[in-house]
N, C-alpha and C positions, 0 to 999 in steps of 0.2 A: 902190807896187804895189800897186793897190787893185780889179785884176781878179780874176775866181773863176777856177779850171781846174775840172776835176771829178776827182772818183775815178777816172776810167776816161780820164783825158787832163789831166794836170797843165800848169801851165805852166813852164816849166824856162829857167833864168838859171844857167848853167852854163861854167865858163873850160871853154876849146877844146884848152889844153893841160896837158901835167904840170905845170907851173909853174902857181900860182895866179894869175889875172886879180888886181891889185895897185888900189883904188879909193882914191887918194891924197888925200884931202881937205883936206889941212892948207892950204891958203889960200882955205879956207872961212871963217866966222865962229864963234867958240867960243862959242855960244850954245844954250838951251833950244829945242829942236824943230829942230836942224841934224842931223839923223840924217843915217846914212851911207846905210843902206837902211829904208825906213820899210814894211812888210810889211801891210798893211791884208786882203788876198784872201786865200783859202785855194786850197790844192790847189796850193800852189807847189813846185819842187823847186830850192833854192838851192846851189850845188855849186861847188868849188874857187875860191872868191873871199874875198879880203882885203880888207878896211875897214880903214883906216889913217886916224888921225888927224881922225875927225868931230867934228865941234864939240858933240855931245850923245850920243846911244848909237851905238855903232856898228851895230850889228840890230835895230830894234824891230819886235816883232810884240804890237799893244795892239788890245782890242775884242773881241767875240764873234764878230766878222767874221774875224778872221784865226784860222786853224785847219784840223787837218789840213795844216800844211807840215813841209816836210824842209829842216832846213839841215845840210849834211853836207860834210866835208872843207874848213870856212872857217876862218876866222882874223881875230879883231877886236883890231886893237892901237892903243897910244898913243892910244885914243878921249878927248874930254872926259866921259865921264861911263859907265856900263855898257858893258863891250865885248858883250855880245847882252843883250837884257831881252824877257820875256814879262810882260804886265800886262793887267790889266783887263777879264778876262773869257777873254783869248785862249786857246784849250784846244785839245788834243789835238794837238800839235806836237811832233816829233821834232828833236832836236840831237844831233849825232851827227861822233865824230872829228872834233870843233873843238878849237883852241885860241882862248883869251883870256889878254890878258896886256897890261902895264905901261899899262893905263887909270887916268887921274889927271884928277879934276875939278879945275879949277883954282881956280873960285868958291866951294867948300866946302872948300878945303883936302885935298882928298882923302876926304872924309866919303863920298860917294857911288858911287865909282865901283868899282863888281864886277866880277868876271870875265864871269859869268853872275847873273841875276838872274831869280826866276822868281818874281815879287813882285806885291804889293798888288792883290789879287784878280784875279789870275791864274785861270783856270777849269783843271777835271781834263784828267787825261790827258796832261800834261807830261813828256818823256822827253828824259833827259841820257844817253848811251851813251859810254863813250869819249872823254870829254873833259877838257882841260887847262888850269888856270887858275891863273897865279903872274903875281907880282910887281903885283898889282893896290893901287889905294890902299885901296880897302877890303875888302869879301868876295871870296873865291873862288867862292863859289854863294850868294846871297841869297835864301833863301826868306821872308820877313819880311811879313807882313798875306797870307797866302794859305792857308786854307780847306782846299785841296783839296790831294792825296796828289800830289806830285812825286816820279818816278821817278829815280834818278840809280844808273848801272851801270856799274861800272868806272872812275870820274872819280876825278881828282888834284887836288888844289888845295894848293898850296903857297907860301911867302912873300908872303902878302896880308896887306894892311894895312901894305902897303910905304910909307913916306913918299918920297916922289919931289922933297923939295925944293920951295921956291917961286922959279919962274922969274922971278918980278920983284925978287928979293932978292940977289946975287952972292953973299954970304955963306952962303947955303944949300947 
């Protein structure tokens, strides 16, 4: 998603019912850059979407061009890296009322899959409000390598660092 909306007119990707629209990516390759949603643009509203089993991040906001976006009432689960990641200069983004769980990166045996990651050079002004992270193989909220303040308000993080077992070994 690399188009830009405007402050006066955001681009909307919103599920149309009370139930979340589920993007089931389980048939896609599990590899770097196999993102569920790769948001490169600005002034987007993404709401009421579940991103399931992407081959890398479920939702990625990367680069200085990714700003002033709102991710609301979304779920990222069972992805092969972090559920939702903000990185590399992305700034002034709001993540609200979202859950991220059961993310596990097979290649690194779980050492990279955070629930929410705002890290590795993320820009200023990123906020998480009422977000819940649980059962991820790495951190619930990872802020590694970010010099800018990240706001977390009324967020929870439980049972992260959770080993999901090696799916290629039936004994685990």
